[in-house]
Structure formats: C-alpha cells, structure tokens
C-alpha positions in Angstrom: -64.7 156.0 -10.7 -64.4 157.1 -7.1 -67.5 156.4 -5.0 -69.5 159.5 -4.5 -71.7 160.1 -1.5 -75.2 161.6 -1.8 -73.6 164.9 -0.9 -71.1 164.5 -3.7 -68.0 163.7 -1.7 -65.6 161.3 -3.2 -64.2 158.2 -1.5 -61.2 156.2 -2.9 -61.9 152.5 -2.3 -59.4 149.7 -2.0 -61.1 146.3 -1.7 -58.4 144.5 0.3 -59.8 141.0 0.0 -60.8 139.6 -3.4 -60.2 136.3 -5.1 -60.6 134.4 -8.4 -61.2 130.8 -7.6 -62.0 127.5 -9.3 -64.4 125.5 -7.1 -66.0 123.7 -10.1 -66.7 120.0 -10.1 -64.0 119.5 -12.8 -61.4 120.9 -10.3 -62.8 119.2 -7.1 -60.3 116.5 -6.0 -62.7 114.8 -3.5 -65.8 115.3 -1.4 -64.0 118.0 0.6 -63.8 120.3 -2.4 -67.5 120.1 -2.8 -68.1 120.7 0.9 -65.8 123.7 0.9 -67.5 125.5 -2.1 -70.9 124.6 -0.7 -70.1 126.2 2.6 -69.0 129.4 0.7 -72.2 129.3 -1.2 -74.3 129.1 1.9 -72.5 132.2 3.3 -73.3 133.9 -0.1 -77.0 133.0 -0.1 -77.7 133.6 3.6 -76.1 137.0 3.9 -76.5 138.7 0.5 -79.5 140.8 -0.6 -81.7 138.7 -2.8 -81.0 140.8 -5.9 -77.3 139.8 -5.6 -77.8 136.0 -5.5 -75.7 134.1 -8.0 -76.5 130.8 -9.6 -74.4 128.0 -8.2 -72.6 127.3 -11.5 -71.4 130.9 -11.7 -70.4 131.0 -8.1 -68.1 127.9 -8.5 -66.1 129.5 -11.3 -66.7 133.0 -12.4 -63.5 134.2 -14.1 -61.4 137.3 -14.4 -63.6 139.6 -16.5 -66.6 138.9 -14.2 -64.5 140.0 -11.3 -63.5 143.2 -13.2 -67.1 144.0 -13.9 -68.4 143.3 -10.3 -65.5 144.8 -8.4 -64.2 147.7 -10.5 -66.8 148.6 -13.1 -70.0 148.2 -10.9 -68.5 147.8 -7.5 -66.9 151.2 -6.8 -63.5 149.7 -6.0 -60.6 151.8 -7.5 -58.2 149.0 -6.6 -58.4 145.5 -5.2 -55.9 143.1 -3.5 -55.9 139.4 -4.4 -55.6 137.1 -1.4 -55.2 133.5 -2.8 -55.0 130.2 -0.9 -53.8 126.7 -1.8 -56.4 124.1 -0.7 -54.5 121.5 -2.8 -55.9 118.7 -0.7 -59.4 119.6 -2.0 -58.8 120.8 -5.5 -56.8 119.3 -8.3 -55.2 122.6 -9.4 -55.6 124.3 -6.1 -58.3 126.9 -5.3 -56.5 130.0 -6.5 -54.1 130.7 -9.3 -51.2 133.1 -9.0 -50.8 133.4 -12.8 -54.4 134.3 -13.4 -54.2 137.1 -10.8 -50.9 138.3 -12.3 -52.3 138.4 -15.8 -55.3 140.5 -14.7 -53.0 142.9 -12.9 -51.0 143.3 -16.1 -54.0 143.7 -18.3 -55.4 146.5 -16.1 -52.3 148.3 -14.6 -52.6 150.1 -11.3 -55.9 148.3 -10.5 -54.7 145.2 -8.7 -52.2 144.1 -6.1 -51.3 140.4 -6.2 -50.5 138.9 -2.9 -49.4 135.3 -2.5 -49.6 132.5 0.0 -47.3 130.1 1.8 -47.4 127.0 4.0 -44.7 126.6 6.6 -45.2 122.8 6.5 -43.5 122.9 3.1 -40.1 123.2 4.9 -36.9 124.2 3.1 -38.3 123.8 -0.3 -41.1 126.2 0.6 -38.7 128.8 1.7 -36.9 128.6 -1.6 -40.2 128.8 -3.5 -41.3 131.8 -1.5 -38.1 133.7 -2.6 -38.7 132.6 -6.2 -42.4 133.8 -6.1 -41.4 137.1 -4.7 -39.0 137.6 -7.6 -41.5 136.4 -10.1 -44.6 138.2 -8.9 -43.3 141.0 -6.7 -45.6 140.0 -3.8 -46.1 142.8 -1.2 -48.2 140.6 1.1 -49.1 137.0 1.9 -52.4 135.4 2.8 -52.1 132.6 5.4 -54.7 129.9 5.8 -53.7 128.2 9.1 -56.5 125.6 8.8 -55.5 124.3 5.4 -54.8 120.6 5.2 -51.4 119.2 4.2 -50.9 115.5 4.3 -52.0 114.3 7.7 -51.9 117.8 9.2 -55.1 119.8 9.6 -53.5 123.1 10.5 -50.6 125.0 11.9 -49.9 127.9 14.2 -48.0 131.1 13.7 -46.0 130.3 16.8 -44.7 127.0 15.3 -40.9 127.1 14.7 -41.3 126.7 10.9 -43.9 129.5 10.8 -41.4 131.7 12.6 -38.8 130.9 9.9 -41.2 131.8 7.1 -42.2 135.0 8.8 -38.5 135.9 9.1 -38.1 135.1 5.4 -41.0 137.4 4.6 -39.3 140.2 6.5 -36.0 139.5 4.8 -37.7 139.7 1.4 -39.6 142.9 2.1 -43.0 141.2 2.3 -44.5 143.3 5.1 -48.2 142.6 5.0 -49.3 139.3 6.5 -53.0 138.7 6.0 -54.3 135.8 8.1 -57.7 134.1 7.9 -58.8 134.1 11.6 -62.5 133.9 11.3 -65.5 131.6 10.7 -64.6 128.1 9.8 -65.4 126.6 6.4 -66.5 123.0 6.0 -64.6 120.6 6.4 -61.8 122.7 8.0 -61.1 122.6 11.7 -62.5 125.6 13.6 -59.8 125.5 16.2 -57.1 125.9 13.6 -58.4 129.4 12.9 -58.1 130.5 16.5 -56.7 134.0 16.8 -54.5 133.4 19.8 -51.2 132.7 17.9 -51.4 136.2 16.3 -50.2 137.6 19.6 -46.9 135.7 19.6 -46.2 136.5 15.9 -47.0 140.2 16.3 -44.7 140.5 19.3 -41.9 138.5 17.7 -42.1 140.5 14.4 -42.9 144.1 15.2 -41.7 145.1 11.7 -44.5 143.1 10.0 -48.1 144.1 9.7 -50.6 141.4 10.7 -54.0 141.9 9.1 -56.4 139.6 10.8 -59.1 138.8 8.2 -62.6 138.5 9.5 -61.5 140.2 12.7 -61.3 136.8 14.5 -65.0 136.1 14.4 -66.5 134.4 16.4 -63.6 135.4 18.7 -64.0 139.1 18.3 -63.2 139.8 22.0 -60.0 137.8 21.9 -58.9 139.6 18.8 -59.6 143.1 20.2 -57.7 142.4 23.4 -54.7 141.3 21.3 -54.9 144.1 18.8 -55.1 146.8 21.5 -51.7 145.7 22.8 -50.0 144.8 19.5 -50.0 148.0 17.4 -48.9 146.1 14.2 -52.2 144.1 14.3 -55.0 145.2 12.0 -58.6 144.1 11.4 -59.9 143.1 8.0 -63.6 143.5 7.7 -64.2 140.7 5.1 -67.2 138.5 6.3 -67.9 140.8 9.2 -69.1 143.6 6.9 -71.6 141.3 5.2 -73.6 141.2 8.4 -74.6 144.8 7.7 -77.6 143.6 5.7 -79.2 140.8 7.6 -77.8 141.6 11.1 -77.2 145.4 11.2 -77.2 145.7 15.0 -74.7 142.9 15.2 -72.5 144.7 12.7 -72.9 147.9 14.7 -71.6 146.1 17.8 -68.6 144.7 15.8 -67.6 147.9 14.2 -68.0 149.9 17.4 -65.8 147.4 19.4 -63.2 147.6 16.6 -63.2 151.4 16.7 -63.0 151.4 20.5 -60.1 149.0 20.8 -58.1 149.5 17.6 -59.2 153.0 16.4 -60.0 153.9 12.8 -56.4 153.6 11.5 -56.2 149.8 11.8 -59.4 148.6 10.1 -59.5 147.6 6.4 -62.5 147.1 4.1 -62.7 143.8 2.2 -65.6 142.3 0.3 -64.4 138.7 0.2 -65.4 138.7 -3.5 -66.8 136.4 -4.9 -68.7 135.5 -1.8 -70.1 139.0 -1.8 -70.1 141.8 -4.3 -68.6 145.1 -3.0 -71.3 147.3 -4.6 -74.0 146.7 -2.0 -71.5 146.4 0.9 -70.0 149.8 0.2 -73.4 151.5 -0.3 -74.7 150.2 3.0 -71.4 150.9 4.8 -71.3 154.6 3.7 -74.9 155.1 4.8 -74.7 153.1 8.0 -75.1 154.9 11.4 -74.5 153.4 14.8 -77.5 153.0 17.0 -77.6 155.8 19.6 -77.2 153.5 22.6 -74.1 151.8 21.2 -72.6 155.1 20.2 -73.2 156.5 23.7 -71.7 153.4 25.4 -68.5 153.2 23.3 -68.1 156.9 22.6 -66.6 156.1 19.2 -66.7 158.3 16.1 -68.1 156.7 12.9 -68.3 159.6 10.5 -67.4 159.9 6.8 -63.8 160.7 7.6 -63.5 157.4 9.5 -65.3 155.5 6.7 -62.9 156.9 4.2 -60.0 155.5 6.1 -61.6 152.1 6.4 -62.6 151.9 2.8 -59.3 152.9 1.3 -57.0 155.1 3.3 -55.7 152.5 5.7 -54.9 149.9 3.0 -53.2 152.7 0.9 -50.9 153.4 3.9 -50.0 149.7 4.3 -49.3 149.3 0.6 -47.5 152.6 0.1 -50.2 154.0 -2.3 -50.3 157.7 -2.9 -54.0 158.1 -3.4 -53.8 161.4 -5.2 -51.2 160.1 -7.6 -53.1 156.9 -8.0 -56.3 158.8 -9.0 -54.4 160.5 -11.8 -53.1 157.2 -13.1 -56.5 155.6 -13.0 -58.2 158.4 -15.0 -56.0 157.3 -18.0 -56.6 153.5 -17.6 -58.6 151.3 -20.1 -61.5 150.9 -17.6 -62.0 154.6 -16.9 -64.6 155.2 -19.7 -66.6 152.1 -18.7 -67.0 152.7 -15.0 -70.4 153.6 -13.8 -70.9 157.1 -12.4 
C-alpha cells in the first residue's frame, strides 16, 4: 500500500538498499565474520528506536519472509532493490545470496529488483562471470564494496585498471546503475578503502553510467558533495545517513540540507539498509521531518513533500525505468496487496 501522509496524500516508496544476509555463527569463516556482524548490530542498537530493537539471533539471519513483512507489508515500501556483497573471506557461503534474492523476486513479481556485485580483482574469469550473471539474473545494477578483502588485498579503487575494465563491461552489458559503499567503515575493514575520492575519476570516465554513492560518503560528506556537484551522473544514497534522523536529528538536517544544496532533489535516493534498520520508522520520521529554521535560511533549500516524494521513490524509479502509475496498477493485483497495512 502506498504510504499515506496525515493529509491523505500518497507516496510511492522504493527502498533502494535492502539485503538478506547470513551472518550466523554457522556461516562465519573466522573471527572477522563475527566482528563484521557485531559491528552491524552495534549500528542497529545505537541508532534504532528502542521498540525496533532485534535480538541478536534474528539479526544474524532473518530470512526472506521476515524481509517481506518488515519492508513491504509493514514498512511502506512498494518496491525494494537488493544490494548484495561477497565478503567471502569472512563467511563460508558469502554474506549475500543471489539465488535467494532472485527466488523472492519471482515469488512476489514487481516488488523486487535484484542487483548483483563484482570484484575487479577476479580478473578475466570475473568478467566472464559478470556476463553470465547478467544473462541469468538480468541485473540492472551492481553493488561495489571497495573495502572487501580478497586474498592479501584489503581493497581496491574504481580508478584501478581492472576496475575500469569491469565498469566498461557493465556499460557494454547495459548495467547502468553502479551502487558503491562509500561510507562508514565496518570492522575489520579498512576505512581508507571506502574513501570517496575515486568516484570522481570513474564518473568522469564513464558519463553513461550512474554512480550511486551509498551512505553519501560519510564521514566524508564534504568531499562527496564537491564531487557530485561537478559530476552530474553521481547520486547520493541515504542508507545509514537517514538513520541519524532519530538519535541525531540536527545532524541529519545538516546532511540533507547539504545534499539538497549541492546535488538538488533529483539525485538523492532513499534506502533503509535493511536489515540494519526497518524502513517503517525511517519513512515515518522522514515524511514528518522539517529543517530547523536557521539551517533552512542558510542553505535556502526546499524540503517539502514534493521533494520528499522524489527522494522516497521518484528518483530511483527514473534510474530503473519504472513507470510509477503503471507499477501501482500491477501491485494492486499482487499476492501481497490484501495483506499490506493501511
């Protein structure tokens, strides 16, 4: 069901950053797997409202139907986009599962978009695999995790020669949306490997691709904004940043006002980063949020309902060629329609 404001206005929501992961002890390859999921859980506990705290066991491995309930049925999202990562140096079967995502998208048609991932350190074999995965899953986008470990390497840059070859391959295959984690580090990953600086080179080299910088470069927001104001194919993904709306509302106001000032409202995308946070409370607080008067006067930005609609769904719809009105009609007939909360 479309999110309805207190005045009765409807908002079509696309959660552009969700995942189904397996961080359970059974899947942990070593201490780093435990460290990684523990760091995720700390983000969850420290920034969520108390009524949305999960027990640790659920957080480590929650499953497909839990996601459907939290994101679609209770969470207001009309659609969601999977953003998987490998982390195969930490987890026996990896952290994400393409087949699980694909099965859910087939069970609930028109609800999910399944993006994939890649690692340019995989060389020629990885290029062949990327083409095979595009054929198998129909990927429209890729999630890059530049701080992922691979053998003795603890990260790579988008400006590396192999990265350039993979980005060209994405372009050749019609994979236009490149989502990149460029935000807070996660233990034990290297903070510097998430630095946003290499986005500038990639965006300039591949103007036909869309680079969605997830977590808007935090804690390097200023660097990100200066890059994005020049590179018009660079977008900001609000995952992680939007969670600050509860515990640090003024900090969030500063972040969103800077994004609106430098990027404008057409290049900002909502993402919950589920399962770290549930979209329900994020969307409710975001729709009701108003900028403090002093910040609004300084930046002169507009943050009204029309802007919020773009951020919550309109901008992602444009990147993924979704006709919102046509999509509404499809979703009214889907299996979940009668179960979704009003």
